[in-house]
N, C-alpha and C positions, 0 to 999 in steps of 0.2 A: 641799064650800065650794070657792068658786074663790080661788085664791092669787095672789100676786106672783110674776113669773118673776126669780130669784135672781141668775142671772150678769149682770156688768157687760157695756156695750157700749164697745167700744175705739173711739176717733178712727179715722177711715181715715188708711192710709199712702198718701199721694198724692206724686208726682213733682212737683219744684220747678217744672216749667213748665204746670202746670194752669192754664187761665184763671182769675184771680181770681175771676171770679161763681162758677164752676162750682165751684171747690174751697170757697167760702164756703157754697154751697147743700148741698154733701154733707157739710161738717163741721157745719152746723146741722141735716140730716136726723139724723145721728148721736146728737148731744147731744139733740135733742127725741125721739129713741126711748128713748134712756136714761133720760130724767127720766120719761118716761111709765110705762115698766115698773116704775121707782121708785114712782110716785105710784099706780098703778092695778093692779087684778087683771086675770086674763084675762079674765073676763067682762065688765068694764068697758072692756077696751081692744077687744074686740069689739063692743060695742055700737053700732048703726046710729043715727046723730044726726043724718044729715041725706041728702040726695041730691045725688050731684058732679053737676060741668058735662056728663058723659058720659051720664048719666040712671040710673046706678047708684047702688045705697046706700053712704054712706061711713060707715066704721066711726070709731071714737074716735081710734083709734090712726092711722089717715091722716090726718086733721083735725088733729091736734096735731104730725104731722110736716110736712105741707102748709103751715102758718102759719107756721113756722119757717125754711122755704125761703122763702115769699113775703117775709118781713121781710129775709131776707139779699138776694132780689133787689133788693128795694125800696133798701136800703143801697146796694148797688152799683149801681144806677141803670139796671137792665136790665129790658125786659120779662120776663114769664112765662107759658108757656103749659103747664098741670098738670092734672093727671086731674080733681081735685076743684074747683078755682077756677075752669078753664076759662082765658081770655087774659086776662091783666093788663097793661095798657098802662103804661109809666113813660117811654114817649116817646122809646124807645131804638131804634138799628137793629139791637140784638143781643137776641136773644129766648133764653131758656134753656127749652129743651122737657124737662119733666122728670116721670118716675114717680117721686114722693117714697118709695113704699114699696111696692115690687112684691113680692106673696106676702104681702099684709098679715095674712091667716088664718092665714098660717105664723105670723105676728110675734104676732099678738093670743095664740094657744096656746102659744107657746115653741117652735116647731119652727126651728131656726134657719137657715133657708133663706129670706131674705128681703134685697132690694138696693134702693138708691137707683142710679137711671140716668138722666143727664142729658147734654142736647146744648147746644153752643152754635151756633145757628143766626144768621147775618147774611144780613139782609136775606131771609130763607127758605130759606137754604144752608146745610145742616148741615156746621160747619166742625172740630169737636171733642166727643170723646162720654167720660164719664166714668162708670165703674160702680164702685160698693164695697158689698161683703158686709157688710152690717150689723154681723152677729152675730162677723165677725171682723176686721174692718178692712181686709181686703185688698182691691186697687184694680186697675182696668184701663183704661188713659188710651189714647186715640187720636186723632191729628190726622190727618185728612184729606190725602192724597197723601203722608204719610209711613209710612216702615217702623214695623213694633213687634215687640218681643221674644218675640212668640208666631206659631205659625202653626196653621192646623186639621190634624186627621189626613192630608188628602188622598185621602179614601175617596171614591170615584166610584160604587159601585153601592150598593143598600139591602141586599141579601144580606147577612148576616151583620154591618151595623152596627148601631152601639148609637145609639138613638135615643131622644130625650124628647118628650113629647107633653101637651098640654092633657089636663086627665080627659076622658072620654068623655061628651057629652051626647047627649040623643035623637035629634036632627037629626043629629049627625055620628057617631053610635055605628056604623053600618057602615063606614064610611071608616076611623074608627079601627081596628078588627076589622081589616080590608084592611093598613093599614100594620104593626100587630103581627104579623100571620102572615108578614110579608114580612121584618121587620127580625130582627136576631140578639137584640137585649136592647132592652127598653122601659122608660124610666123615667118617672114622675111626680112631678116637685119643686113643683109650682105656684108657679113662679117665672120669666117669660117672660125676664126681664132679666139672671138668673142663668144659665139653661140657654143663653142665646145666648153670654154669653161663654164657656161650658163648651166650646161649639164651635168659637169662636175659637181657643182654647188648645189644640184637639184631645183634650180630655178625654173627649168625646163626639161622634158623627160628625153629628148632626142634631136638629133641633128642629121640630116644627111643631104648628099648629093645624089639626087633620083636617077643616077646612070648618065650624066653628061660627060663623067671622066673629064672634071674640068681641074682636080685637088692636084696639085705638085707636093713632092714632100714636104717643101716649106711651111704650105699651109694646115699640115697636118701633125707636124712633129712635136710641137708644144702639146698637143692633146696626148700624143700616144705616151707621154709620161703622167701628166696631170689628170686624165680622165680614169685610169687603171688605179691611180693612188686613192682615188676617192670611191673606188668601187664599180666603176663602170668600164665601158669597151667600146674600142675603137678598132674597125674592121674595114675592108673596101667591100662593097656591096656585090662585085663579081670575085669575091674569095682570091683575089692576088695578094701577096705577102707583102705587108706595108714596111720598106727597107730605105734606109737613110742612103742616098745614092746622089753624088755629083751631078748626074745627067737628069736636068729640069726640064727634059722633054718628056718624062716620063710620068703617065698622069693615073690618077685614082677617082674613083666615086667613094669618097670617104661615108662612112656611117660612124657615129658617136651615138652611144646610148647609155640608159642609165644600169642596165642588166644585159648579160648575152642574151636570154631569151628574145627581149626587146631588139637588141640589133639584129638577130638571125632573122626575127620576122620582118624587120623593115629591110634587111636584104635580100629577102626572097621575094618582097611584094616589088621592088625596086628591077629587080633582074626579071619578073616575069615568069 
């Protein structure tokens, strides 16, 4: 019998200088996730109830959290680019680019590895990022061009590195195995947004999609601000530019690494 998830969801611990709309979206995500866990069982949270703007199925927990974020964006008068809804035009020069719940399968199952990831984009340029770990309230904030209070590990070589990856898929299994054999340690946490900030703060050395082209821009947007601010690099394994684009059918194989040499070594290994 499917049960509800017992433990509470805290509000995120946000710095005072977070953009108002970004802070409102993050708080709305946490509150909606808390309410959803109180109301629905694990099976109900995981139920696929629609198809998102990116063409993939939408779980109930995704929809509930995104609806709350969309309401917050509307109240703040900013546009929204989000995984399920796509682009919502509120006639603003400012757009929130968000992954409302990265790691939704974890969230629905009660595995405490899921995140909100959001970026403030002004006329298409990312200026600020916020990641919140929903089950703990922990937050990472970065403003483009400003230093952050954390640094990557500085590792430059894959040998001995701790690397997180997406789970292997049939088309990327060979590349996944190549990376696994070269790295010192491999983890699969199933939350790109979380895995990217762990690279930014030096808890792990790198993260990658081993060539399956799973990532949408909403998966990588927060990392594109946060990781470079901490001394790291975000790129596509196949050399394609990472661009904020309302077309959520575009895909990338993201590589997030402590340094450019490590990112390029990973990308070369993934590309074969």
